[in-house]
FIKOLZA-1660 file (N, C-alpha, C; in steps of 0.1 Angstrom, whole numbers, plus 5000, padded with zeros to 4 digits):
% residues 198
   i   px   py   pz ch aa at
   1 3855 3398 7568  A  M  N
   1 3858 3384 7570  A  M CA
   1 3863 3382 7584  A  M  C
   2 3858 3372 7591  A  E  N
   2 3862 3369 7605  A  E CA
   2 3877 3364 7604  A  E  C
   3 3885 3368 7614  A  V  N
   3 3899 3365 7614  A  V CA
   3 3902 3350 7613  A  V  C
   4 3895 3342 7620  A  L  N
   4 3898 3328 7619  A  L CA
   4 3895 3322 7606  A  L  C
   5 3885 3327 7599  A  E  N
   5 3881 3323 7586  A  E CA
   5 3893 3327 7576  A  E  C
   6 3898 3339 7578  A  A  N
   6 3909 3343 7570  A  A CA
   6 3921 3334 7572  A  A  C
   7 3924 3330 7584  A  M  N
   7 3935 3321 7587  A  M CA
   7 3933 3307 7582  A  M  C
   8 3921 3303 7583  A  D  N
   8 3918 3289 7578  A  D CA
   8 3919 3288 7563  A  D  C
   9 3919 3299 7555  A  T  N
   9 3919 3298 7541  A  T CA
   9 3930 3307 7535  A  T  C
  10 3940 3309 7543  A  C  N
  10 3952 3318 7539  A  C CA
  10 3963 3309 7532  A  C  C
  11 3959 3303 7521  A  T  N
  11 3969 3295 7514  A  T CA
  11 3979 3303 7506  A  T  C
  12 3991 3298 7504  A  A  N
  12 4001 3306 7497  A  A CA
  12 3997 3306 7482  A  A  C
  13 3997 3319 7477  A  M  N
  13 3993 3321 7463  A  M CA
  13 4006 3323 7455  A  M  C
  14 4007 3315 7444  A  R  N
  14 4019 3317 7435  A  R CA
  14 4015 3320 7421  A  R  C
  15 4002 3321 7419  A  Y  N
  15 3996 3325 7405  A  Y CA
  15 3987 3337 7407  A  Y  C
  16 3991 3348 7400  A  F  N
  16 3984 3360 7402  A  F CA
  16 3979 3366 7389  A  F  C
  17 3968 3373 7389  A  K  N
  17 3963 3381 7378  A  K CA
  17 3973 3393 7377  A  K  C
  18 3974 3399 7366  A  E  N
  18 3983 3411 7364  A  E CA
  18 3976 3424 7368  A  E  C
  19 3964 3423 7372  A  E  N
  19 3957 3435 7377  A  E CA
  19 3964 3442 7389  A  E  C
  20 3967 3454 7388  A  P  N
  20 3974 3461 7399  A  P CA
  20 3966 3461 7412  A  P  C
  21 3973 3460 7423  A  V  N
  21 3967 3462 7436  A  V CA
  21 3968 3477 7439  A  V  C
  22 3957 3484 7442  A  P  N
  22 3958 3498 7445  A  P CA
  22 3967 3501 7457  A  P  C
  23 3974 3512 7455  A  R  N
  23 3984 3516 7466  A  R CA
  23 3977 3518 7479  A  R  C
  24 3965 3523 7480  A  E  N
  24 3958 3524 7493  A  E CA
  24 3956 3511 7499  A  E  C
  25 3954 3500 7491  A  D  N
  25 3953 3487 7497  A  D CA
  25 3966 3481 7502  A  D  C
  26 3977 3484 7494  A  L  N
  26 3990 3480 7498  A  L CA
  26 3994 3488 7511  A  L  C
  27 3990 3500 7513  A  E  N
  27 3992 3507 7525  A  E CA
  27 3985 3501 7537  A  E  C
  28 3973 3496 7534  A  K  N
  28 3965 3489 7545  A  K CA
  28 3973 3477 7549  A  K  C
  29 3979 3470 7540  A  L  N
  29 3987 3458 7544  A  L CA
  29 3999 3461 7553  A  L  C
  30 4005 3472 7550  A  I  N
  30 4016 3477 7558  A  I CA
  30 4011 3481 7571  A  I  C
  31 4000 3488 7571  A  Y  N
  31 3994 3492 7584  A  Y CA
  31 3991 3480 7593  A  Y  C
  32 3985 3470 7587  A  A  N
  32 3983 3457 7594  A  A CA
  32 3995 3451 7600  A  A  C
  33 4006 3451 7591  A  A  N
  33 4019 3446 7596  A  A CA
  33 4024 3453 7608  A  A  C
  34 4022 3466 7608  A  T  N
  34 4028 3474 7619  A  T CA
  34 4019 3474 7632  A  T  C
  35 4008 3466 7631  A  R  N
  35 4000 3464 7644  A  R CA
  35 4005 3452 7651  A  R  C
  36 4015 3445 7646  A  A  N
  36 4020 3433 7652  A  A CA
  36 4027 3436 7665  A  A  C
  37 4027 3426 7674  A  S  N
  37 4036 3427 7686  A  S CA
  37 4050 3426 7682  A  S  C
  38 4059 3433 7690  A  N  N
  38 4073 3433 7687  A  N CA
  38 4080 3436 7700  A  N  C
  39 4093 3431 7701  A  P  N
  39 4100 3432 7714  A  P CA
  39 4102 3446 7719  A  P  C
  40 4096 3449 7731  A  G  N
  40 4098 3462 7738  A  G CA
  40 4092 3473 7730  A  G  C
  41 4083 3470 7721  A  N  N
  41 4077 3480 7712  A  N CA
  41 4088 3488 7704  A  N  C
  42 4098 3481 7701  A  S  N
  42 4110 3487 7694  A  S CA
  42 4107 3490 7680  A  S  C
  43 4098 3483 7673  A  Q  N
  43 4093 3486 7660  A  Q CA
  43 4105 3488 7650  A  Q  C
  44 4114 3478 7650  A  G  N
  44 4125 3480 7641  A  G CA
  44 4123 3475 7627  A  G  C
  45 4110 3474 7623  A  W  N
  45 4107 3470 7610  A  W CA
  45 4108 3481 7599  A  W  C
  46 4110 3477 7587  A  E  N
  46 4110 3485 7575  A  E CA
  46 4104 3477 7564  A  E  C
  47 4096 3484 7555  A  F  N
  47 4090 3478 7544  A  F CA
  47 4092 3485 7531  A  F  C
  48 4096 3478 7521  A  V  N
  48 4098 3484 7508  A  V CA
  48 4087 3477 7499  A  V  C
  49 4078 3485 7493  A  V  N
  49 4068 3480 7484  A  V CA
  49 4074 3482 7470  A  V  C
  50 4075 3472 7462  A  I  N
  50 4081 3473 7449  A  I CA
  50 4069 3470 7439  A  I  C
  51 4065 3481 7432  A  D  N
  51 4054 3479 7422  A  D CA
  51 4058 3485 7409  A  D  C
  52 4070 3491 7408  A  D  N
  52 4075 3497 7395  A  D CA
  52 4079 3486 7386  A  D  C
  53 4073 3486 7374  A  E  N
  53 4076 3475 7364  A  E CA
  53 4090 3473 7360  A  E  C
  54 4097 3484 7358  A  N  N
  54 4111 3484 7354  A  N CA
  54 4120 3478 7366  A  N  C
  55 4117 3482 7378  A  L  N
  55 4124 3477 7389  A  L CA
  55 4121 3462 7391  A  L  C
  56 4108 3458 7389  A  K  N
  56 4105 3443 7390  A  K CA
  56 4112 3435 7379  A  K  C
  57 4113 3441 7368  A  N  N
  57 4121 3434 7357  A  N CA
  57 4135 3432 7361  A  N  C
  58 4142 3442 7365  A  L  N
  58 4156 3441 7369  A  L CA
  58 4158 3431 7380  A  L  C
  59 4150 3432 7391  A  I  N
  59 4152 3423 7402  A  I CA
  59 4148 3409 7398  A  I  C
  60 4138 3408 7390  A  G  N
  60 4133 3394 7386  A  G CA
  60 4143 3387 7378  A  G  C
  61 4151 3394 7369  A  E  N
  61 4162 3387 7362  A  E CA
  61 4172 3381 7371  A  E  C
  62 4175 3388 7381  A  V  N
  62 4186 3383 7391  A  V CA
  62 4180 3372 7399  A  V  C
  63 4167 3373 7404  A  V  N
  63 4161 3363 7411  A  V CA
  63 4160 3350 7403  A  V  C
  64 4156 3350 7391  A  L  N
  64 4155 3339 7382  A  L CA
  64 4169 3332 7381  A  L  C
  65 4179 3340 7379  A  Q  N
  65 4193 3334 7377  A  Q CA
  65 4197 3327 7390  A  Q  C
  66 4194 3334 7402  A  G  N
  66 4198 3328 7415  A  G CA
  66 4190 3316 7418  A  G  C
  67 4177 3315 7414  A  M  N
  67 4169 3303 7417  A  M CA
  67 4170 3292 7408  A  M  C
  68 4176 3294 7396  A  A  N
  68 4177 3284 7385  A  A CA
  68 4183 3271 7390  A  A  C
  69 4194 3271 7398  A  P  N
  69 4200 3258 7402  A  P CA
  69 4190 3251 7411  A  P  C
  70 4182 3257 7420  A  A  N
  70 4173 3250 7428  A  A CA
  70 4162 3244 7420  A  A  C
  71 4157 3251 7409  A  F  N
  71 4147 3245 7401  A  F CA
  71 4153 3233 7392  A  F  C
  72 4165 3235 7388  A  A  N
  72 4171 3225 7379  A  A CA
  72 4174 3212 7387  A  A  C
  73 4176 3214 7400  A  N  N
  73 4180 3202 7409  A  N CA
  73 4169 3199 7419  A  N  C
  74 4157 3200 7414  A  K  N
  74 4145 3197 7422  A  K CA
  74 4146 3182 7427  A  K  C
  75 4144 3180 7440  A  P  N
  75 4145 3167 7446  A  P CA
  75 4135 3157 7439  A  P  C
  76 4140 3145 7438  A  E  N
  76 4131 3134 7432  A  E CA
  76 4121 3129 7443  A  E  C
  77 4110 3124 7438  A  G  N
  77 4101 3117 7446  A  G CA
  77 4093 3126 7456  A  G  C
  78 4091 3139 7452  A  L  N
  78 4083 3148 7460  A  L CA
  78 4069 3143 7461  A  L  C
  79 4062 3146 7472  A  D  N
  79 4048 3143 7473  A  D CA
  79 4040 3154 7465  A  D  C
  80 4027 3153 7465  A  G  N
  80 4019 3163 7457  A  G CA
  80 4021 3177 7462  A  G  C
  81 4022 3179 7475  A  V  N
  81 4024 3192 7480  A  V CA
  81 4037 3198 7476  A  V  C
  82 4048 3190 7478  A  G  N
  82 4061 3194 7474  A  G CA
  82 4063 3198 7459  A  G  C
  83 4057 3189 7451  A  E  N
  83 4057 3191 7437  A  E CA
  83 4050 3204 7433  A  E  C
  84 4038 3207 7439  A  R  N
  84 4031 3219 7436  A  R CA
  84 4038 3231 7440  A  R  C
  85 4045 3230 7452  A  M  N
  85 4053 3241 7457  A  M CA
  85 4064 3245 7448  A  M  C
  86 4072 3235 7443  A  Y  N
  86 4083 3237 7434  A  Y CA
  86 4078 3243 7421  A  Y  C
  87 4067 3238 7415  A  L  N
  87 4061 3243 7403  A  L CA
  87 4057 3257 7404  A  L  C
  88 4050 3260 7416  A  G  N
  88 4045 3273 7418  A  G CA
  88 4056 3283 7420  A  G  C
  89 4067 3279 7428  A  A  N
  89 4078 3288 7430  A  A CA
  89 4085 3291 7417  A  A  C
  90 4087 3281 7408  A  E  N
  90 4093 3283 7395  A  E CA
  90 4084 3293 7387  A  E  C
  91 4071 3291 7387  A  H  N
  91 4062 3300 7380  A  H CA
  91 4064 3314 7385  A  H  C
  92 4064 3315 7398  A  L  N
  92 4065 3329 7404  A  L CA
  92 4078 3335 7400  A  L  C
  93 4089 3328 7400  A  A  N
  93 4102 3334 7396  A  A CA
  93 4102 3337 7381  A  A  C
  94 4096 3329 7373  A  N  N
  94 4096 3332 7358  A  N CA
  94 4087 3344 7355  A  N  C
  95 4078 3346 7364  A  N  N
  95 4068 3357 7362  A  N CA
  95 4069 3368 7372  A  N  C
  96 4081 3370 7377  A  F  N
  96 4084 3379 7388  A  F CA
  96 4079 3393 7385  A  F  C
  97 4082 3398 7373  A  A  N
  97 4078 3412 7370  A  A CA
  97 4063 3413 7368  A  A  C
  98 4056 3402 7366  A  K  N
  98 4041 3403 7363  A  K CA
  98 4033 3403 7377  A  K  C
  99 4040 3399 7388  A  V  N
  99 4034 3400 7401  A  V CA
  99 4031 3415 7404  A  V  C
 100 4019 3418 7407  A  P  N
 100 4015 3432 7409  A  P CA
 100 4024 3440 7419  A  P  C
 101 4027 3433 7430  A  A  N
 101 4036 3440 7440  A  A CA
 101 4044 3430 7448  A  A  C
 102 4056 3434 7452  A  W  N
 102 4064 3426 7461  A  W CA
 102 4066 3435 7473  A  W  C
 103 4065 3429 7485  A  I  N
 103 4067 3436 7497  A  I CA
 103 4080 3430 7504  A  I  C
 104 4090 3438 7505  A  L  N
 104 4102 3434 7512  A  L CA
 104 4101 3438 7527  A  L  C
 105 4101 3428 7535  A  G  N
 105 4101 3430 7550  A  G CA
 105 4115 3430 7555  A  G  C
 106 4119 3440 7562  A  A  N
 106 4132 3441 7567  A  A CA
 106 4132 3446 7582  A  A  C
 107 4143 3444 7588  A  S  N
 107 4144 3448 7602  A  S CA
 107 4157 3454 7606  A  S  C
 108 4157 3462 7616  A  R  N
 108 4169 3468 7621  A  R CA
 108 4173 3460 7634  A  R  C
 109 4185 3458 7636  A  K  N
 109 4190 3451 7648  A  K CA
 109 4192 3461 7659  A  K  C
 110 4181 3464 7667  A  I  N
 110 4182 3475 7676  A  I CA
 110 4177 3471 7690  A  I  C
 111 4173 3458 7692  A  Y  N
 111 4168 3455 7705  A  Y CA
 111 4175 3442 7711  A  Y  C
 112 4177 3442 7724  A  P  N
 112 4176 3453 7734  A  P CA
 112 4186 3464 7731  A  P  C
 113 4183 3476 7735  A  P  N
 113 4192 3487 7731  A  P CA
 113 4206 3486 7736  A  P  C
 114 4208 3480 7748  A  H  N
 114 4222 3478 7753  A  H CA
 114 4230 3467 7747  A  H  C
 115 4223 3457 7741  A  A  N
 115 4230 3446 7734  A  A CA
 115 4221 3439 7724  A  A  C
 116 4219 3446 7713  A  P  N
 116 4210 3440 7702  A  P CA
 116 4213 3426 7698  A  P  C
 117 4203 3418 7696  A  E  N
 117 4205 3404 7692  A  E CA
 117 4196 3401 7679  A  E  C
 118 4201 3392 7671  A  D  N
 118 4194 3388 7659  A  D CA
 118 4180 3383 7662  A  D  C
 119 4179 3375 7673  A  V  N
 119 4166 3369 7676  A  V CA
 119 4155 3379 7677  A  V  C
 120 4158 3390 7682  A  F  N
 120 4148 3401 7684  A  F CA
 120 4144 3408 7671  A  F  C
 121 4154 3408 7662  A  M  N
 121 4152 3414 7649  A  M CA
 121 4142 3405 7641  A  M  C
 122 4143 3392 7642  A  H  N
 122 4134 3383 7635  A  H CA
 122 4120 3382 7642  A  H  C
 123 4120 3383 7656  A  S  N
 123 4108 3383 7663  A  S CA
 123 4100 3396 7661  A  S  C
 124 4106 3406 7654  A  T  N
 124 4100 3418 7651  A  T CA
 124 4093 3417 7637  A  T  C
 125 4100 3411 7627  A  I  N
 125 4095 3411 7613  A  I CA
 125 4085 3400 7610  A  I  C
 126 4087 3388 7616  A  Y  N
 126 4079 3377 7613  A  Y CA
 126 4064 3378 7617  A  Y  C
 127 4062 3383 7629  A  P  N
 127 4048 3386 7633  A  P CA
 127 4041 3396 7624  A  P  C
 128 4049 3406 7620  A  A  N
 128 4044 3416 7611  A  A CA
 128 4040 3410 7597  A  A  C
 129 4049 3401 7593  A  G  N
 129 4046 3395 7580  A  G CA
 129 4033 3386 7581  A  G  C
 130 4031 3379 7592  A  Q  N
 130 4019 3371 7594  A  Q CA
 130 4007 3380 7594  A  Q  C
 131 4008 3392 7601  A  N  N
 131 3996 3401 7601  A  N CA
 131 3993 3405 7587  A  N  C
 132 4004 3408 7579  A  L  N
 132 4002 3413 7566  A  L CA
 132 3994 3403 7557  A  L  C
 133 3998 3390 7558  A  I  N
 133 3992 3380 7549  A  I CA
 133 3978 3377 7553  A  I  C
 134 3975 3377 7566  A  V  N
 134 3961 3375 7571  A  V CA
 134 3952 3387 7567  A  V  C
 135 3958 3399 7568  A  A  N
 135 3950 3411 7564  A  A CA
 135 3947 3410 7549  A  A  C
 136 3957 3406 7541  A  A  N
 136 3955 3405 7527  A  A CA
 136 3944 3395 7524  A  A  C
 137 3944 3384 7530  A  R  N
 137 3934 3374 7528  A  R CA
 137 3920 3379 7531  A  R  C
 138 3919 3387 7541  A  S  N
 138 3906 3393 7545  A  S CA
 138 3901 3403 7534  A  S  C
 139 3911 3408 7526  A  M  N
 139 3907 3417 7515  A  M CA
 139 3907 3410 7501  A  M  C
 140 3907 3396 7502  A  N  N
 140 3907 3388 7489  A  N CA
 140 3919 3391 7481  A  N  C
 141 3930 3394 7487  A  I  N
 141 3943 3396 7480  A  I CA
 141 3952 3384 7484  A  I  C
 142 3958 3378 7474  A  G  N
 142 3967 3367 7477  A  G CA
 142 3981 3371 7480  A  G  C
 143 3988 3363 7487  A  T  N
 143 4002 3365 7491  A  T CA
 143 4010 3352 7491  A  T  C
 144 4023 3353 7491  A  C  N
 144 4031 3342 7492  A  C CA
 144 4045 3346 7498  A  C  C
 145 4048 3340 7510  A  F  N
 145 4062 3343 7515  A  F CA
 145 4072 3336 7506  A  F  C
 146 4083 3343 7503  A  T  N
 146 4094 3336 7495  A  T CA
 146 4107 3340 7502  A  T  C
 147 4117 3333 7497  A  T  N
 147 4131 3336 7501  A  T CA
 147 4139 3342 7489  A  T  C
 148 4132 3346 7479  A  F  N
 148 4138 3351 7467  A  F CA
 148 4148 3362 7469  A  F  C
 149 4146 3370 7480  A  H  N
 149 4155 3381 7482  A  H CA
 149 4169 3376 7485  A  H  C
 150 4170 3364 7490  A  R  N
 150 4184 3358 7493  A  R CA
 150 4192 3356 7480  A  R  C
 151 4186 3354 7469  A  S  N
 151 4193 3352 7457  A  S CA
 151 4196 3365 7449  A  S  C
 152 4191 3376 7455  A  A  N
 152 4192 3389 7447  A  A CA
 152 4195 3401 7457  A  A  C
 153 4200 3398 7469  A  E  N
 153 4202 3408 7479  A  E CA
 153 4210 3420 7474  A  E  C
 154 4222 3418 7468  A  P  N
 154 4230 3429 7463  A  P CA
 154 4223 3438 7454  A  P  C
 155 4216 3433 7444  A  I  N
 155 4209 3441 7434  A  I CA
 155 4197 3448 7441  A  I  C
 156 4190 3441 7450  A  I  N
 156 4179 3448 7457  A  I CA
 156 4184 3459 7465  A  I  C
 157 4195 3457 7472  A  R  N
 157 4200 3468 7480  A  R CA
 157 4204 3480 7472  A  R  C
 158 4210 3477 7460  A  K  N
 158 4214 3488 7452  A  K CA
 158 4203 3495 7445  A  K  C
 159 4193 3488 7439  A  L  N
 159 4182 3494 7432  A  L CA
 159 4172 3501 7441  A  L  C
 160 4171 3495 7453  A  C  N
 160 4161 3501 7463  A  C CA
 160 4167 3510 7473  A  C  C
 161 4180 3511 7472  A  N  N
 161 4188 3520 7481  A  N CA
 161 4186 3516 7496  A  N  C
 162 4187 3504 7499  A  V  N
 162 4185 3498 7512  A  V CA
 162 4198 3501 7520  A  V  C
 163 4197 3507 7532  A  P  N
 163 4209 3509 7540  A  P CA
 163 4215 3496 7545  A  P  C
 164 4227 3496 7548  A  E  N
 164 4234 3484 7552  A  E CA
 164 4230 3479 7566  A  E  C
 165 4224 3488 7574  A  D  N
 165 4220 3483 7587  A  D CA
 165 4206 3478 7587  A  D  C
 166 4200 3477 7575  A  V  N
 166 4186 3472 7574  A  V CA
 166 4188 3457 7568  A  V  C
 167 4183 3448 7576  A  H  N
 167 4185 3434 7572  A  H CA
 167 4172 3429 7565  A  H  C
 168 4174 3423 7553  A  L  N
 168 4163 3418 7545  A  L CA
 168 4159 3404 7550  A  L  C
 169 4146 3403 7554  A  C  N
 169 4142 3391 7561  A  C CA
 169 4131 3383 7554  A  C  C
 170 4122 3390 7547  A  L  N
 170 4112 3382 7539  A  L CA
 170 4108 3390 7527  A  L  C
 171 4103 3383 7517  A  F  N
 171 4099 3389 7504  A  F CA
 171 4085 3383 7501  A  F  C
 172 4075 3391 7501  A  V  N
 172 4061 3386 7499  A  V CA
 172 4056 3391 7486  A  V  C
 173 4051 3381 7478  A  A  N
 173 4044 3384 7465  A  A CA
 173 4030 3387 7469  A  A  C
 174 4024 3398 7462  A  V  N
 174 4011 3403 7465  A  V CA
 174 4003 3405 7452  A  V  C
 175 3991 3400 7452  A  G  N
 175 3983 3403 7440  A  G CA
 175 3969 3396 7441  A  G  C
 176 3961 3398 7431  A  Y  N
 176 3948 3392 7431  A  Y CA
 176 3950 3378 7426  A  Y  C
 177 3945 3368 7433  A  P  N
 177 3948 3354 7429  A  P CA
 177 3941 3349 7416  A  P  C
 178 3948 3341 7408  A  E  N
 178 3942 3334 7397  A  E CA
 178 3935 3322 7401  A  E  C
 179 3939 3316 7413  A  R  N
 179 3932 3304 7418  A  R CA
 179 3924 3307 7430  A  R  C
 180 3916 3298 7434  A  K  N
 180 3907 3300 7446  A  K CA
 180 3915 3298 7459  A  K  C
 181 3911 3305 7469  A  F  N
 181 3916 3303 7482  A  F CA
 181 3910 3290 7487  A  F  C
 182 3918 3282 7493  A  M  N
 182 3913 3268 7498  A  M CA
 182 3917 3267 7513  A  M  C
 183 3910 3258 7519  A  P  N
 183 3914 3256 7534  A  P CA
 183 3928 3251 7534  A  P  C
 184 3936 3256 7544  A  V  N
 184 3949 3252 7546  A  V CA
 184 3949 3238 7552  A  V  C
 185 3960 3230 7549  A  R  N
 185 3961 3217 7554  A  R CA
 185 3971 3217 7565  A  R  C
 186 3966 3213 7577  A  R  N
 186 3975 3213 7588  A  R CA
 186 3973 3200 7596  A  R  C
 187 3983 3197 7604  A  K  N
 187 3982 3185 7613  A  K CA
 187 3970 3188 7623  A  K  C
 188 3963 3177 7627  A  P  N
 188 3952 3178 7637  A  P CA
 188 3958 3184 7650  A  P  C
 189 3950 3191 7657  A  L  N
 189 3954 3197 7670  A  L CA
 189 3960 3187 7679  A  L  C
 190 3953 3175 7680  A  E  N
 190 3957 3165 7689  A  E CA
 190 3971 3160 7687  A  E  C
 191 3977 3162 7675  A  N  N
 191 3990 3158 7672  A  N CA
 191 4001 3168 7677  A  N  C
 192 3996 3180 7680  A  V  N
 192 4006 3191 7684  A  V CA
 192 4003 3197 7697  A  V  C
 193 3991 3195 7702  A  L  N
 193 3987 3202 7715  A  L CA
 193 3990 3193 7727  A  L  C
 194 3997 3199 7737  A  H  N
 194 4000 3193 7749  A  H CA
 194 3996 3201 7761  A  H  C
 195 3988 3195 7770  A  W  N
 195 3984 3203 7782  A  W CA
 195 3993 3200 7793  A  W  C
 196 4000 3210 7798  A  N  N
 196 4009 3210 7810  A  N CA
 196 4022 3202 7808  A  N  C
 197 4021 3191 7802  A  T  N
 197 4034 3183 7799  A  T CA
 197 4034 3178 7785  A  T  C
 198 4045 3176 7780  A  F  N
 198 4047 3171 7766  A  F CA
 198 4041 3157 7764  A  F  C
% end
């Protein structure tokens, strides 16, 4: 699949088949992630692939508890996109253990070496995450960025033995989609593109 086609149809997937994703394909996604640009080629990224059912059950219970207030207090008057996002996120949390794999993207605060800053930690992991989801789309694998790790960080750290100097930054659901990939909806270029001056 041509890369721009993958980007044009890389919609967030929150509904997955329970069919496992082969580990060799998950490894390809991490390979793609590690091709991303990063500050000073510092490569401070770390990835934990969670595909063990027992581990997913344990983490999923804590994620659901942590996310329950957000779902219970969903804002009123959401548009169609917002409503679908909330419903999809709730479905994902309720079915956390059934998602074939979760990829935790993390980063070490190591750049620049003389005075490491948070901004470089994030500019390391987010391009890697984007590479990962575009590569997944090219392989007909669905993905969805989530912030679920924020509601379960202590249990994730404990169960996955994550060192304290590794910062949890993104949590990606991975699996074969139950729904079709669709064109992404974005603002027209003329609304965001400026030549030379704003």
